[in-house]
N, C-alpha and C positions, 0 to 999 in steps of 0.2 A: 674773876681773874681768867685770862685767856692763856692757853698754851700756844706759843708761836713757833713756827718752823723757820729755820734759817733759809736765806735765799742766796744761792741755790740750796735745795734740800740736802741734808747730810744724814748719814746712817752710821751708827756705831754698834758693833756686835757686843763688845764689852768695853768697860773703862776700868782704870785702876786708880787707887788712892793709897797713899802711904801716910802713916802717923808714927810719932816717935815714942809712944808709950803703949804697952800691951793693953792697958785698961781702955785706952781710946779705941783701939781696934775692936775690943770686946763690945764696947758701947755701940760702935758702928754696925757690927754684925748682928746686934740685937735691936736695931731700929732706933737707936739714939744717936742722932746725926748732928755734929757740930756745924752750924751754919754761920759763916763769917760775913763781914760786910766790906764794901769798898772803902769806907772810912777807916776801918781797921787795917786793911792792906796798905793804905797810904801812911798810916801812923805807926805801925809796929816797929819796935826797936830791933827786931831780928833782921839783920842785913840781908840774909838769904831769902827771907819771905817778904821783905818790904818792897813796895813799888809805889813811890811817891807820885808817879804819873798815871796811876790806875784810872781808867776811864777819863781821859783828859778833856778839858774844855775845848769846844770847837768854835772857831770864828769864821763866819762866812762874810766875805767882802764883796758887796754888790757892784762897786764902782758906779759908773754912769752908763746906763743903757736906755735906748729909745727904740720903740718898735710897736708893732700891732699886737694888742693883747690876745688876739685870736691865733697868732702864730705859736705853734707848740714850743719852740725853743725859747722864745721871749717869755711865754707864759710860765715855763719851768723856772727861769731866772727870777721872774717876778714873785712866784709863789714861795721861792726860797727866802724872799725878803719880807713878804707881808702875809704869807699863808694863802690858803685856797680862796679863790674869788671867781665871780661870774661876770664877765664884761657885758655891757649892753650891746645890742646889735649894731649900734652906730659908733661904738668905740673903735678908734683907729690909731691914735698917736699918743702913746704913753711914754713918760720918762721917769726913771728912778735914778737917784744920784746919791752916792756916798752913804749907803745904808750898810750897817754892820750888824749881823745877827750872832748872838752869843748863846751857845747851848752847853749847859753844864749838867752833870749827873752828881747830885748832892750825896746820894747814897744808893746802895742796892745790896741785896743778899747774894752771896756767892758760894759755890761749891766747886773747887778746882780739882780736876782729874786729868788723866791722860790715857790714850789707847795703848801706851807702851809702858810696861812695868818698870823698865830700867830708866825711864824719864822721871819717875817719882821716888823710887827707892834705889840707893839709900839717901838721896839728897834731902827728902822731906821726912824720912823716918825709915826704920827697918821693918816695920810691921805693915804688911801689904794686904790690901783688900781688893777684891774683884767685884765690880758692879755688873751684873748680868741684865740684859734688856734695859739699857740706860733710859730709853724714852719712857718706859713704864715706871721706872724708878723716879724720873722727874715728875711724872703725874702723881705718884704716891706722895712725894714730898710736897708738891704744890697743894694737894688736898689737905695735908696735915697743916701746912702753913695757913691755909684758909680757915681750918677749924680752930687754929690758935687766934683767929681774928686779926691776923697781920694784914695791914692795908697794902695790898699789892695790885699792880696793873696787869702784869703778864709774867710768865715763866718761859725760858728758852734754853736750849742746850746747843752749843756750837763750838767749832774749832777756832782757836785763837790764831790770828794772822800776825806774823812778825815782820812788819814792813816799815817801821820807823827807826831812824838812826839815833834818836834821842827821846827822852821823856819830856813832857811839857805840852802846852796847848798846840793844837793842830789848826791849820788854816787852809781854806780853799776858796775858790771864786768861780764866777761864771757858771759853766756847765761841768766843772770838775766833779769827779765822783766824791760823794760825801765820805769822809774818813769813818771807819767803823769804830764808833766810840766804845761799844760794849766788848768787842772782840779784837781790837787792835792793841799791840804791845811793841815796845822796842826790840830790835833784833838781838840784843844781848841776852834775852830770855829764851831764845829759840830752842835751846837744848831741852826745855821743859815739855815741848810738844803738847801743850795744854789743850784740853777740852773743858769748857766751863759751863756750869749751870748758873743762870742769872735770873733773879726775880726782881722786877722793877718795883720800887716802893712808892707809895703815895706819901707816907709820913717818913721823912729822911732821918728822924731822930732815933730810929730803931737800932738796937745794939746786937752784936753776935750773941747767939744763945744755943742751947742744946735742945734740938727739936725731937720730940718723942713721936716716932712714926712706926708703929708695929708692922704696917704693911711693907715697909722697906726691907724687912728681913727676908722676904721672898725673893729678893733680887740681889742679895749680898752673900759673898763667900769670903771668909777670912782665910788667907793663904799662909800667913806667918805671924 
């Protein structure tokens, strides 16, 4: 598993998480961390915590393009449709027509936090926890997940972007910037000012669980 850095790089001095029961806060402070999943966020019955559009499906519409496969702009459009390729030296005139690429996140592990204590408490609970050195905390959890033999591709921590007016699939085309599938959310959630830790799964059937990570205690302070 790889620890990825957001682009552009982001730094967080501390992060906060709130829980609604004192025993949950005590667990967290003692290195027993509840790790949820994208599927759980999509399906939960709690309206305040539910996000049916969490990590939405992306659709890239290629349209019809013709050009030189050695041209950087044409090459980028082509690679978005068929993946990386190496054109031969004599290749000059390629056409792609009506290709649609669908990208879905079936599941991922999540831990949702914020750099602002008032963004998480009291909305998500009255028991507040501070995470010191968030990057080192991410590494500790990632190593614990690996030790649990969880099939993961990478771990990353980053700030959520509130840039969509509605939940649901996102579309883009041509050289449009690719929507941020892991960190994009509708603007109605912007009061949460969320920073999330994401672990990409190989096996999407994995469920939320209580992760035992004694090393996490070094980076956690229970505030209430």
